[in-house]
C-alpha positions in Angstrom: 34.5 -103.9 -13.9 31.7 -101.6 -12.8 28.1 -102.9 -12.6 24.9 -101.3 -13.6 21.4 -102.3 -12.6 19.1 -101.3 -15.5 15.4 -101.3 -14.6 12.7 -100.7 -17.2 9.5 -102.4 -18.2 10.2 -101.7 -21.9 12.1 -104.6 -23.6 13.5 -102.4 -26.3 15.1 -100.1 -23.8 16.4 -103.0 -21.7 17.9 -104.7 -24.7 19.3 -101.7 -26.6 20.6 -99.9 -23.5 21.9 -103.1 -22.0 23.9 -103.9 -25.2 25.3 -100.3 -25.3 26.4 -100.4 -21.7 28.0 -103.8 -22.1 29.9 -102.5 -25.1 31.2 -99.7 -22.9 32.6 -102.3 -20.4 29.9 -102.4 -17.8 28.5 -105.6 -16.3 24.7 -105.1 -16.7 21.9 -106.6 -14.6 18.4 -106.0 -15.7 14.9 -106.0 -14.2 11.4 -105.3 -15.6 9.4 -104.5 -12.5 9.8 -103.2 -9.0 9.9 -106.5 -7.2 12.6 -108.0 -9.5 14.5 -104.7 -9.3 14.8 -105.0 -5.6 15.7 -108.7 -5.7 18.4 -108.2 -8.4 19.7 -105.1 -6.6 20.0 -106.9 -3.3 21.7 -109.9 -4.9 24.2 -108.1 -7.1 24.8 -104.8 -5.3 25.4 -102.7 -8.4 27.7 -99.6 -8.6 24.9 -97.5 -10.2 21.2 -98.0 -10.8 19.4 -96.7 -13.9 15.8 -96.8 -12.8 12.6 -96.1 -14.6 10.0 -94.3 -12.5 6.9 -96.0 -13.9 7.1 -99.7 -13.3 4.8 -102.6 -12.7 4.4 -103.6 -9.0 5.6 -100.2 -7.7 7.4 -97.1 -8.9 11.1 -96.3 -9.1 11.0 -94.1 -6.0 9.8 -97.2 -4.0 12.5 -99.3 -5.5 15.2 -96.7 -4.6 14.0 -96.6 -1.0 13.9 -100.3 -0.6 17.4 -100.8 -2.2 18.8 -98.2 0.1 17.3 -99.9 3.2 17.9 -103.5 2.3 21.3 -103.2 0.8 22.5 -100.4 2.9 23.4 -98.8 -0.4 22.6 -95.2 0.5 25.7 -94.2 -1.4 24.7 -96.1 -4.6 23.9 -93.4 -7.3 20.6 -93.6 -8.9 19.8 -92.3 -12.4 16.1 -91.9 -12.8 14.6 -92.2 -16.2 11.0 -91.6 -17.3 8.9 -90.8 -20.4 6.9 -88.3 -18.4 7.7 -84.6 -18.5 5.9 -83.9 -15.3 8.2 -81.5 -13.4 7.0 -82.9 -10.0 8.9 -86.2 -10.9 12.1 -84.3 -11.5 11.6 -82.4 -8.2 11.0 -85.6 -6.3 14.0 -87.3 -7.8 16.2 -84.3 -7.0 15.0 -84.2 -3.4 15.9 -87.9 -3.1 19.4 -87.2 -4.3 19.2 -88.5 -7.9 22.6 -88.6 -9.6 20.7 -87.7 -12.8 17.3 -87.5 -14.3 16.8 -88.4 -18.0 13.6 -88.1 -20.1 12.9 -90.8 -22.7 13.9 -91.1 -25.4 17.4 -90.2 -24.2 20.5 -90.8 -26.3 23.2 -93.3 -25.3 25.8 -90.5 -24.9 23.6 -88.7 -22.3 23.2 -91.9 -20.3 26.9 -92.8 -20.6 27.8 -89.3 -19.4 25.4 -89.6 -16.4 26.8 -93.0 -15.4 30.4 -91.8 -15.7 29.6 -88.7 -13.6 27.8 -90.7 -11.0 30.7 -93.1 -10.7 33.4 -90.5 -10.7 35.6 -90.4 -7.6 35.0 -87.3 -5.6 31.6 -86.4 -7.1 29.3 -84.6 -4.8 26.4 -87.0 -5.0 24.8 -87.5 -1.6 21.4 -89.2 -1.3 18.7 -87.9 0.9 16.8 -90.7 2.5 13.8 -88.6 3.5 10.7 -89.0 1.5 11.4 -92.5 0.2 
């Protein structure tokens, strides 16, 4: 069973999205801030990370960098999510090798498609460690 680390400070998103992902057969770990995201990620080594950019105690970019260094999970796909439509965030996520970038509110199908694509064998996702 594939695992997903879902990181968001919004309880509604954590609960709703978590239930949806579980119903799709994923094991879901959750975190509400940057510190717990790194801790949960290191402990559980998820197959994919769905990561909000705006978090308490650090941002999603910081979390991504720390997970890649601490877990040695440079190949773990990261799907960034945000409520901001700031194009600079998308650019930064793209430069960091994001598997996908979704703007809230996103629908469950878009997230499911992004996760499936990120986990597909032979996909071309390659992270770029620079700038983390």
